[in-house]
C-alpha positions in Angstrom: 0.0 0.0 0.0 3.0 2.3 0.5 3.5 2.4 -3.3 0.3 4.4 -3.7 0.9 7.0 -1.0 1.8 9.6 -3.7 -1.9 9.6 -4.8 -3.0 11.2 -1.5 -1.7 14.7 -2.3 -2.9 14.5 -5.9 -6.4 13.5 -4.7 -6.4 16.4 -2.2 -5.4 18.9 -4.9 -8.2 17.6 -7.1 -10.8 17.9 -4.3 -9.7 21.4 -3.4 -9.7 22.5 -7.0 -13.1 21.0 -7.6 -14.6 22.8 -4.6 -13.0 26.1 -5.6 -14.2 25.7 -9.2 -17.8 25.1 -8.0 -17.7 28.1 -5.7 -16.4 30.4 -8.4 -18.9 29.2 -11.0 -21.7 29.8 -8.5 -20.5 33.3 -7.9 -20.4 34.0 -11.7 -23.9 32.7 -12.2 -25.2 34.8 -9.3 -23.6 37.9 -10.7 -25.2 37.2 -14.1 -28.6 36.8 -12.5 -28.2 40.1 -10.6 -27.4 41.9 -13.8 -30.6 40.4 -15.3 -28.9 38.2 -17.8 -29.3 34.4 -18.2 -26.7 31.8 -17.5 -27.2 30.3 -20.9 -23.6 31.0 -21.8 -22.6 28.2 -19.5 -24.8 25.6 -21.2 -22.9 23.4 -23.6 -24.3 23.2 -27.1 -23.2 19.7 -27.7 -26.1 17.2 -27.9 -23.7 14.2 -27.5 -24.7 12.2 -24.4 -22.3 12.7 -21.5 -22.7 9.0 -20.7 -20.8 8.4 -23.9 -17.9 10.5 -22.6 -17.8 8.6 -19.3 -18.2 5.3 -21.0 -15.3 5.9 -23.4 -13.2 7.2 -20.5 -13.9 4.2 -18.3 -13.0 1.9 -21.2 -9.7 3.8 -21.7 -8.9 3.5 -18.0 -9.6 -0.3 -18.0 -7.4 -0.7 -21.1 -4.7 1.3 -19.2 -4.9 -1.0 -16.2 -4.6 -4.1 -18.4 -1.7 -2.8 -20.4 -0.1 -1.5 -17.3 -0.1 -5.0 -16.0 1.3 -6.3 -19.3 4.0 -3.6 -19.3 5.1 -4.4 -15.7 5.2 -8.1 -16.4 7.1 -8.0 -19.7 9.6 -5.2 -19.0 11.6 -4.2 -16.0 9.6 -1.0 -15.5 8.4 -0.6 -12.0 4.8 -1.7 -11.5 3.6 1.7 -10.2 5.1 3.6 -13.1 3.7 1.2 -15.6 0.2 1.4 -14.2 0.1 5.2 -13.8 1.6 5.9 -17.3 -0.8 3.5 -19.1 -3.8 4.8 -17.2 -3.1 8.4 -18.1 -2.1 7.5 -21.6 -5.3 5.6 -22.4 -7.5 7.9 -20.4 -6.2 10.8 -22.4 -6.6 8.9 -25.7 -10.2 8.1 -24.8 -11.0 11.8 -24.0 -9.4 12.9 -27.3 -11.5 10.2 -29.1 -14.6 11.5 -27.4 -13.7 15.1 -28.6 -13.5 14.0 -32.2 -16.8 12.0 -32.0 -18.6 15.0 -30.4 -17.1 17.5 -32.9 -18.3 15.3 -35.8 -21.7 15.0 -34.2 -22.0 18.8 -33.9 -21.0 19.3 -37.5 -23.8 17.0 -38.7 -26.4 19.2 -37.0 
């Protein structure tokens, strides 16, 4: 378990950033409402299902776990580095894939 202790500060940073982001977004929306404008500028125009994004992302993460295991077994790369690198690589590839799918879908409309 000591191999994954480096994830604790990363997770804390993500949580603090998420809370700060939600707070700032709420303040922006309240400022718009006070000025009599709508918060429609925050709505995304994409009609692509968000579940598609999360599904592709989860598949990418799963492939990253599998290939991290393969990489750690077949090479002399440390197990932690193999897992983290493959998870980020395939998670990123899956999000880029979703971007191109969403962009193509928006063009058709």
